C-alpha positions as MATLAB code, in Angstrom:
seq = 'MPASDLEQIVNLCKRRGFVYPSAEIYGGFRSSYDYGPLGSLMLRNVKDAWVRTMVQQRDDVVLIDAAILGPPQIFEASGHLANFSDPLVDCTVCKRRFREDHLETRDCPQSMKGCQFTEARAFNLMFKTTAGPVENAGADVYLRPETAQGMFVNFTNVLQTSRKKPPFGIAQVGKSFRNEITPGNFIFRTREFEQMELEFFVPPSEGAKWYEYWCTERLNWYVDLGIPRELLRIRPHEADELSHYSAGTADVEFMFPWGWGELEGIAQRTNFDLNQHSTHSGQRLDFFDQATNERYVPYVVEPAAGANRTMAAFLLAAYDEDVVNDEPRTVLRLHPRLAPYKVAVLPLSKKDTLSPKAREIYSMLSDRYMCEYDETQAIGRRYRRQDEIGTPYCVTVDFDTLEDNAVTIRERDTTEQTRVPIENLVAELTSRLGF';
ca = [
      74.549   96.752  101.425;
      77.921   97.812   99.941;
      78.060   99.204   96.423;
      77.979   96.465   93.781;
      78.867   98.745   90.871;
      81.899  101.022   90.752;
      79.847  103.616   88.857;
      77.692  104.133   91.948;
      80.725  105.485   93.773;
      82.214  107.283   90.767;
      78.964  109.199   90.224;
      78.533  110.013   93.906;
      82.132  111.203   94.160;
      81.739  113.578   91.210;
      78.280  114.815   92.209;
      79.095  115.493   95.846;
      82.674  116.726   95.523;
      84.785  113.781   96.633;
      86.821  113.173   93.460;
      86.989  114.962   90.092;
      88.737  113.882   86.882;
      91.964  115.886   86.682;
      92.250  118.571   83.977;
      88.617  117.912   83.047;
      88.191  121.198   81.157;
      90.963  120.000   78.806;
      89.380  116.609   78.255;
      90.895  114.982   81.314;
      94.280  113.415   82.028;
      94.109  109.637   82.187;
      94.741  108.045   85.557;
      94.850  111.381   87.397;
      92.234  112.659   89.817;
      91.721  115.759   91.907;
      90.227  115.443   95.378;
      87.412  117.916   96.008;
      86.230  119.518   99.257;
      84.890  116.243  100.674;
      87.450  113.903   99.140;
      90.428  115.875  100.417;
      88.972  115.743  103.927;
      88.226  112.036  103.753;
      91.633  111.155  102.316;
      93.253  113.127  105.113;
      91.071  111.273  107.626;
      92.183  107.903  106.217;
      95.822  108.910  106.617;
      95.225  110.365  110.079;
      93.501  107.137  111.168;
      96.529  105.175  109.983;
      98.971  107.462  111.808;
      96.822  107.307  114.941;
      96.964  103.503  114.994;
     100.487  102.974  113.713;
     102.306  105.836  115.444;
     100.273  107.742  118.023;
      99.012  104.706  119.940;
     102.397  102.954  119.962;
     105.671  103.729  121.716;
     107.804  101.731  119.280;
     107.145  103.646  116.032;
     108.235  107.122  114.921;
     107.111  109.178  111.919;
     109.279  110.818  109.257;
     108.690  112.667  105.977;
     111.454  111.981  103.447;
     112.113  113.605  100.077;
     110.112  112.621   96.997;
     113.032  113.163   94.590;
     116.046  110.891   94.920;
     119.413  110.366   93.207;
     120.000  107.273   91.055;
     122.288  105.760   93.705;
     119.340  105.121   96.036;
     117.337  103.246   93.429;
     120.347  101.403   92.071;
     121.009  100.092   95.561;
     117.347   99.217   96.158;
     117.130   97.297   92.890;
     114.448   99.492   91.378;
     116.501  100.557   88.376;
     117.162   96.948   87.435;
     114.063   95.129   88.643;
     111.122   97.511   89.014;
     109.329   96.690   85.782;
     106.170   95.147   84.333;
     105.856   92.978   81.206;
     104.756   95.224   78.317;
     103.179   94.061   75.050;
     102.005   96.023   72.002;
      98.829   95.212   70.091;
      99.718   95.450   66.409;
      96.027   95.916   65.518;
      94.726   98.639   67.843;
      98.225  100.086   68.485;
      97.752  100.156   72.251;
     100.080   98.893   74.941;
      99.079   96.567   77.746;
     100.531   94.671   80.681;
     100.956   91.068   79.630;
      99.546   89.830   82.942;
      96.454   92.082   82.609;
      95.362   91.095   79.103;
      92.129   89.464   80.290;
      90.903   92.765   81.769;
      92.428   95.219   79.282;
      90.656   98.323   77.987;
      90.447   97.192   74.358;
      88.716   99.299   71.662;
      88.048   96.074   69.708;
      86.296   94.328   72.599;
      89.287   91.969   72.845;
      88.683   90.527   69.357;
      91.339   90.087   66.675;
      94.235   91.365   68.797;
      97.791   90.356   67.975;
     100.570   91.027   70.461;
     104.307   91.477   70.307;
     106.705   89.602   72.562;
     106.684   90.930   76.121;
     109.509   93.205   77.206;
     110.375   94.757   80.556;
     109.035   98.282   81.092;
     110.574  100.183   84.009;
     107.971  101.996   86.091;
     110.236  104.743   87.432;
     109.585  108.389   86.564;
     112.843  110.082   85.619;
     113.536  113.814   85.516;
     116.482  116.185   85.867;
     117.564  118.443   88.709;
     119.270  121.747   88.128;
     119.696  123.854   84.997;
     121.832  121.374   83.009;
     120.453  118.172   81.531;
     123.138  115.528   81.794;
     123.669  112.182   83.438;
     124.906  113.789   86.627;
     121.609  115.614   87.068;
     119.317  112.595   86.649;
     116.887  112.113   89.522;
     113.852  109.909   90.048;
     110.456  110.365   91.629;
     110.226  107.726   94.331;
     108.121  104.661   93.414;
     107.587  103.917   97.102;
     108.178  105.758  100.353;
     110.226  102.900  101.825;
     113.707  103.905  100.653;
     113.609  107.206  102.527;
     113.156  105.226  105.739;
     116.002  102.838  105.007;
     118.544  105.541  104.170;
     117.556  107.384  107.371;
     117.816  104.274  109.553;
     120.935  105.442  111.437;
     119.661  109.019  111.806;
     116.404  107.825  113.350;
     118.119  105.208  115.502;
     120.420  107.832  117.023;
     117.948  110.696  117.438;
     114.931  108.726  118.642;
     116.956  106.430  120.918;
     114.863  103.457  119.787;
     116.138   99.917  119.423;
     114.763   96.855  117.606;
     111.984   95.963  117.519;
     110.963   99.457  116.436;
     109.429  101.062  113.363;
     109.761  104.062  111.079;
     106.483  105.178  109.493;
     105.820  107.508  106.597;
     102.810  108.801  104.675;
     103.386  110.464  101.330;
     103.164  110.481   97.561;
     104.757  107.940   95.272;
     104.836  107.715   91.487;
     104.731  104.757   89.111;
     104.461  104.924   85.347;
     101.766  102.244   85.212;
     101.167  100.654   81.811;
      97.452  100.121   82.392;
      96.112  102.331   85.186;
      92.406  102.130   85.851;
      89.454  101.289   88.091;
      88.960  104.881   89.227;
      91.390  105.778   92.052;
      92.477  102.163   92.596;
      95.441  102.243   90.215;
      96.907  105.629   89.287;
     100.347  106.906   88.389;
     100.417  109.361   91.285;
      99.220  108.014   94.623;
      99.727  108.174   98.370;
     101.208  105.435  100.480;
     101.077  104.665  104.197;
     104.138  102.566  104.959;
     105.863  101.179  108.026;
     109.346   99.689  108.104;
     109.493   97.630  111.296;
     113.057   96.667  112.240;
     113.441   93.476  114.276;
     116.164   91.033  115.375;
     116.637   88.475  112.568;
     115.333   85.621  114.706;
     112.033   87.466  115.262;
     111.185   88.213  111.628;
     108.576   85.459  111.209;
     106.855   86.303  114.505;
     106.459   89.970  113.654;
     105.318   89.148  110.132;
     102.388   87.152  111.527;
     101.694   89.910  114.052;
     101.454   92.626  111.403;
      99.283   90.512  109.097;
      96.724   90.230  111.896;
      97.014   93.851  113.027;
      96.598   95.296  109.570;
      93.564   93.170  108.711;
      91.901   94.224  111.963;
      92.490   97.913  111.198;
      90.138   97.805  108.223;
      87.524   95.885  110.194;
      87.720   98.326  113.115;
      87.045  101.215  110.714;
      83.918   99.666  109.282;
      84.707   97.265  106.429;
      82.780   93.983  106.917;
      85.114   91.064  107.592;
      83.593   89.031  104.762;
      84.764   91.651  102.249;
      88.403   91.215  103.325;
      90.959   88.447  103.117;
      94.661   87.793  103.653;
      96.256   86.240  100.555;
      99.843   84.923  100.766;
     101.886   85.461   97.594;
     102.980   82.561   95.455;
     106.718   82.208   94.883;
     106.546   83.694   91.381;
     104.775   86.814   92.724;
     107.388   87.780   95.278;
     109.342   91.000   94.873;
     113.102   90.749   94.512;
     113.585   91.698   98.175;
     110.851   89.550   99.754;
     111.180   86.273  101.685;
     107.394   86.185  102.028;
     104.502   88.569  101.393;
     100.768   88.570  102.054;
      98.191   91.037  100.770;
      95.190   92.406  102.585;
      92.586   92.287   99.824;
      89.114   93.819   99.461;
      86.261   92.499   97.353;
      85.928   95.316   94.807;
      83.135   95.252   92.200;
      85.635   93.747   89.710;
      86.932   91.129   92.173;
      89.578   90.866   94.875;
      92.071   93.725   94.857;
      95.052   94.589   97.054;
      94.715   97.233   99.764;
      98.146   96.676  101.235;
     101.014   94.230  101.287;
     102.835   92.955  104.355;
     106.319   91.902  103.279;
     109.272   90.197  104.942;
     112.025   92.294  103.398;
     114.687   90.568  105.545;
     117.876   92.699  105.735;
     118.038   93.174  101.956;
     117.558   96.946  101.893;
     119.883   97.844  104.761;
     122.585   95.573  103.351;
     122.204   97.038   99.868;
     122.392  100.646  101.037;
     125.300   99.832  103.326;
     127.222   98.227  100.459;
     126.511  101.003   97.954;
     127.035  103.925  100.360;
     129.937  102.517  102.350;
     128.073  103.408  105.563;
     127.331  100.955  108.353;
     123.580  100.363  108.773;
     123.319   97.962  111.674;
     122.523   97.820  115.392;
     124.693   96.914  118.364;
     122.745   95.265  121.169;
     124.576   96.053  124.402;
     122.489   93.539  126.344;
     123.698   90.597  124.230;
     126.958   92.173  123.005;
     125.794   91.375  119.468;
     125.930   93.459  116.307;
     123.465   92.653  113.552;
     121.641   94.070  110.558;
     117.924   94.095  111.493;
     115.335   92.282  109.463;
     112.388   94.339  108.252;
     108.664   93.643  108.165;
     106.853   96.142  105.975;
     103.102   96.816  106.012;
     102.561   99.112  102.989;
      99.065  100.434  102.224;
      97.693  102.613   99.450;
      95.737  105.537  100.896;
      93.731  106.242   97.737;
      92.567  102.691   97.103;
      91.871  102.323  100.821;
      89.615  105.370  100.621;
      87.847  103.761   97.646;
      87.297  100.575   99.648;
      85.845  102.497  102.591;
      83.476  104.322  100.233;
      82.345  101.108   98.548;
      81.824   99.313  101.865;
      79.934  102.247  103.397;
      77.599  102.818  100.440;
      73.989  101.853  101.113;
      70.507  102.505   99.791;
      67.389  102.258  101.928;
      63.914  103.751  102.329;
      63.029  106.380  104.936;
      59.438  107.634  105.243;
      58.567  105.893  101.965;
      61.353  107.724  100.154;
      64.560  106.090   98.866;
      67.814  107.516  100.134;
      71.519  106.950   99.544;
      73.652  106.875  102.665;
      77.364  106.481  103.325;
      77.678  104.624  106.623;
      81.247  105.790  107.155;
      83.044  105.342  110.440;
      82.973  108.728  112.224;
      86.775  109.044  112.044;
      86.645  108.764  108.261;
      83.606  110.948  107.555;
      84.549  114.290  105.933;
      82.250  116.172  108.292;
      81.470  114.882  111.760;
      78.553  117.243  112.356;
      76.302  119.424  110.209;
      74.604  122.429  111.803;
      71.248  123.089  110.145;
      68.980  126.001  111.089;
      65.399  124.963  110.384;
      64.834  128.200  108.521;
      67.040  130.781  106.854;
      65.298  133.519  108.855;
      67.442  136.004  110.713;
      65.966  134.874  114.022;
      67.650  131.432  113.792;
      70.899  132.152  111.955;
      72.763  133.903  114.804;
      72.121  131.050  117.255;
      72.987  128.436  114.591;
      76.215  130.267  113.757;
      77.088  130.387  117.435;
      76.631  126.612  117.729;
      78.636  126.024  114.556;
      81.498  128.100  115.955;
      81.402  126.146  119.222;
      81.482  122.744  117.501;
      84.002  123.614  114.786;
      86.634  124.258  117.439;
      86.543  120.496  118.058;
      85.233  118.890  114.869;
      85.182  119.421  111.125;
      81.625  120.687  110.640;
      79.408  121.972  107.861;
      76.889  124.798  108.073;
      73.942  124.583  105.665;
      70.824  126.748  105.638;
      69.621  126.302  102.042;
      66.708  124.102  100.838;
      64.121  122.277  102.911;
      65.365  120.508  106.036;
      64.507  117.071  104.611;
      66.687  117.633  101.557;
      69.526  118.826  103.743;
      69.253  115.674  105.856;
      69.431  113.554  102.703;
      72.500  115.407  101.484;
      74.303  114.846  104.778;
      73.328  111.161  104.696;
      74.799  110.844  101.197;
      78.147  112.370  102.165;
      78.417  110.318  105.349;
      77.939  112.963  108.079;
      77.217  110.993  111.289;
      75.137  113.680  113.042;
      73.050  116.706  112.181;
      72.278  119.377  114.759;
      69.034  121.188  113.972;
      68.346  124.643  115.356;
      64.622  125.406  115.360;
      62.329  128.091  116.745;
      61.964  126.203  120.034;
      65.715  126.606  120.469;
      65.171  130.296  121.103;
      62.894  129.388  124.013;
      64.365  126.220  125.567;
      68.032  126.655  124.565;
      68.086  123.102  123.198;
      68.699  121.553  119.762;
      67.828  118.316  117.973;
      70.518  115.758  117.185;
      69.661  113.534  114.213;
      71.621  110.296  113.766;
      72.578  109.331  110.205;
      72.130  105.563  110.234;
      68.854  105.298  112.172;
      67.497  108.842  111.504;
      66.506  108.941  115.193;
      66.204  112.420  116.708;
      67.008  113.472  120.269;
      66.516  116.797  122.009;
      69.651  117.973  123.847;
      70.383  121.175  125.826;
      73.011  123.293  124.095;
      75.138  123.277  127.230;
      75.374  119.463  126.957;
      75.823  119.339  123.173;
      79.602  118.944  122.980;
      79.623  116.240  125.659;
      76.775  114.385  123.942;
      78.465  114.448  120.525;
      81.789  113.416  122.040;
      80.109  110.437  123.653;
      78.370  109.424  120.431;
      81.343  109.929  118.118;
      83.773  108.299  120.511;
      86.368  111.094  120.347;
];
């Protein structure tokens, strides 16, 4: 069953090299994490799975990679400088600051007793810095709080160079930065994070239709990659929750150990952003439909997901504990596309007679898949380690391999073992993995 306690995943991530506290040797840096050998692979796999579904398997979406730093004009036009804020309160007793709407779950050194708060005030979440050698107003720049604006300001460039027309989308995966008042819950809410966003441009009359389409598509993506349907829901926003640009938003939420939490939002941004950037830049950001002889500013439907919190959800959903041969084991039942390693090559013994053949097999498989080679400890312990990090298949090279030129494939979830000729190994693994 999925993990019921966040600490189960936090401990596994630290122990096995998924996620480390950032700057740990200096006491850590709150809300910042470093992704270790396994975590960096898994996070990349999450992003690759998103790109595969949202870009590679579609002919109506293209991918870009826009700048992280932006001039104030972009964020003035988008409304972020004026509206991108959270309600901040100070506790006059413990001297800490909290989000007013998160007081019930705050990290309080007094166990939430005896607190007294100031009046709430708006706290802008933008990170501001300077560009160039002179610090003055003309050199102010901001770290983007979302990847979306880079897609809006490049709308005409993409339209002309890709030769697309509405309905079509611009996708982007990259880092964003928000000066969160109360970050927390491991990698769920951090000040530096990665987003997977699509801006899907449609004729104004088709906005509602595409909004419903993307709500369904995005929910199914999580299910297809292994999260049980009962741990997911679509929650429409109430009117007082809507962003300044939204005519309607719904969140795909996951049942985290602390309750329902957002994985991504699907927003009807209408033509707000293109109109704003057109007004502030003086450049036309619209589309002329030659078939209807109509010029219009497209509406936008935006599915925007957080890669880091999505990775956390996949880990929590995949976590399981069972008993094999009267021994308890921890296993991550990750979808093969998300698993850091697809295959582990394990020589039964560290003896020189097996290592050359095992290395040869590892070289053959690593041309196609991310693999691990491990020849230390007893074979049972190595199996358990691969189970715990989510490796779908182990390939064991034993002394019979030297005679029959075959190996044993062990499956993670069932622990079943099958003997396969080496010449058929790649085809067999391809069939089992599905890619």
